[in-house]
C-alpha positions in Angstrom: 30.5 19.0 42.6 29.9 16.2 45.1 31.1 15.9 48.7 30.7 12.9 51.0 30.8 13.0 54.8 31.6 9.7 56.4 30.8 9.8 60.1 33.4 7.8 61.9 33.2 8.2 65.7 30.5 9.3 68.0 30.4 10.1 71.7 27.9 11.6 74.1 28.7 15.1 73.0 30.1 15.0 69.4 30.6 13.1 66.2 33.8 13.1 64.2 33.8 12.5 60.4 35.9 12.6 57.2 34.8 15.0 54.5 35.8 13.8 51.0 35.5 15.6 47.7 34.4 13.7 44.6 32.6 10.4 44.2 33.4 6.7 44.4 36.9 5.9 43.2 37.6 9.5 42.3 37.1 11.0 45.8 39.8 12.2 48.1 39.9 13.1 51.8 39.8 16.9 52.2 39.3 17.5 55.9 37.6 16.3 59.1 34.3 17.4 60.6 32.9 17.9 64.1 29.2 17.8 64.7 26.8 17.5 67.6 25.8 14.1 68.9 23.0 11.9 67.5 19.8 12.0 69.4 16.6 10.0 68.9 14.6 13.2 69.5 16.0 16.5 68.2 17.1 18.9 70.9 17.5 22.4 69.3 21.2 23.3 69.1 22.4 20.0 70.4 21.6 17.4 67.7 23.4 16.5 64.5 21.5 16.5 61.2 20.2 13.2 59.8 22.2 11.3 57.2 21.1 12.1 53.7 21.9 14.1 50.5 21.6 17.8 50.6 22.3 20.6 48.2 24.7 23.3 49.3 23.8 26.9 48.3 25.1 30.3 49.4 23.1 32.2 52.1 23.5 35.9 52.1 22.5 38.7 54.5 22.3 36.7 57.8 24.3 38.1 60.8 26.7 35.1 60.4 27.1 35.6 56.7 27.8 39.3 57.2 30.4 38.5 59.9 32.1 35.9 57.7 32.0 38.1 54.7 33.9 40.8 56.7 36.3 38.5 58.5 37.2 36.4 55.4 37.2 39.0 52.7 40.7 37.9 51.8 39.2 34.8 50.1 36.3 36.7 48.6 33.7 35.3 51.1 30.2 36.1 49.9 27.7 34.0 51.7 27.6 31.0 54.0 27.8 27.4 52.7 24.2 26.4 53.5 22.8 22.8 53.5 19.3 23.2 52.1 16.2 21.3 53.1 17.5 19.4 56.1 14.4 17.8 57.8 13.5 19.6 61.1 16.5 22.0 60.8 16.9 25.5 59.4 20.1 27.3 58.3 22.5 24.4 58.6 26.0 25.8 57.6 29.5 24.5 57.1 31.7 26.8 59.2 34.5 27.3 61.6 34.7 25.6 65.0 36.6 23.0 66.9 34.2 21.3 69.3 30.5 20.5 69.7 30.2 23.7 71.7 30.8 25.7 68.5 27.9 24.1 66.5 24.2 24.1 66.7 23.6 21.2 64.3 26.0 22.6 61.7 29.1 20.9 60.2 32.4 22.2 61.5 35.4 21.7 59.2 38.9 21.0 60.5 42.3 19.8 59.3 42.9 17.7 62.4 40.7 15.5 64.4 41.1 14.2 68.0 39.0 11.1 68.6 38.0 10.6 72.2 34.8 8.6 72.3 35.1 7.8 76.0 35.1 11.5 76.9 32.5 13.1 74.7 33.5 12.1 71.2 36.3 14.3 70.1 37.2 17.7 68.6 39.1 19.2 65.7 41.8 21.8 65.0 43.0 24.2 62.3 39.4 25.0 61.5 40.0 28.4 59.9 42.5 27.0 57.4 40.2 24.1 56.5 37.2 26.4 56.1 39.1 28.9 53.8 40.4 26.1 51.6 37.0 24.4 51.4 35.3 27.7 50.6 37.8 28.4 47.8 36.8 25.1 46.2 33.0 25.4 46.6 32.4 29.1 46.0 33.6 29.2 42.4 31.5 26.2 41.5 28.4 27.8 42.9 29.2 31.1 41.2 29.4 29.3 37.8 25.8 28.2 38.5 26.7 24.6 39.0 25.2 22.5 41.8 27.0 21.2 44.9 25.8 18.3 46.9 26.9 16.7 50.1 26.0 13.1 51.0 26.2 12.3 54.7 26.7 8.6 55.6 26.5 7.0 59.1 27.9 3.7 57.8 31.2 4.0 59.7 30.0 5.4 63.0 31.2 3.4 65.9 
């Protein structure tokens, strides 16, 4: 399974993007994302991850994974969606949240996006619904032993 994140709008606090499932002509828009802002030098908890291609795995046993496993047992949650081998970052997840204040370098998924580059960048909404639906798409693929990748592109960032 392949995902592509197109970063579209950036501000001084956050970056808004479109998360698509599939590749090339077979991809479709699934949801929006909110991330921290880009920085020339990484500031822990306040910098988005670099563009690139990352494998997504499940991470079990962390405090966040345990909390999500309990809170989202209705969808069979069993581990966080973890972007592996991100340079200079550790434990980058896809998770719930609506603004840059809810992330520390992670990707927040949302069904709505509010672009406001002049006042920080923007935010999202309906994050829980987007996360649950995304998890229900990715988890079974990982459980079957197949690989899931995300390619993050800065091409559209204004």
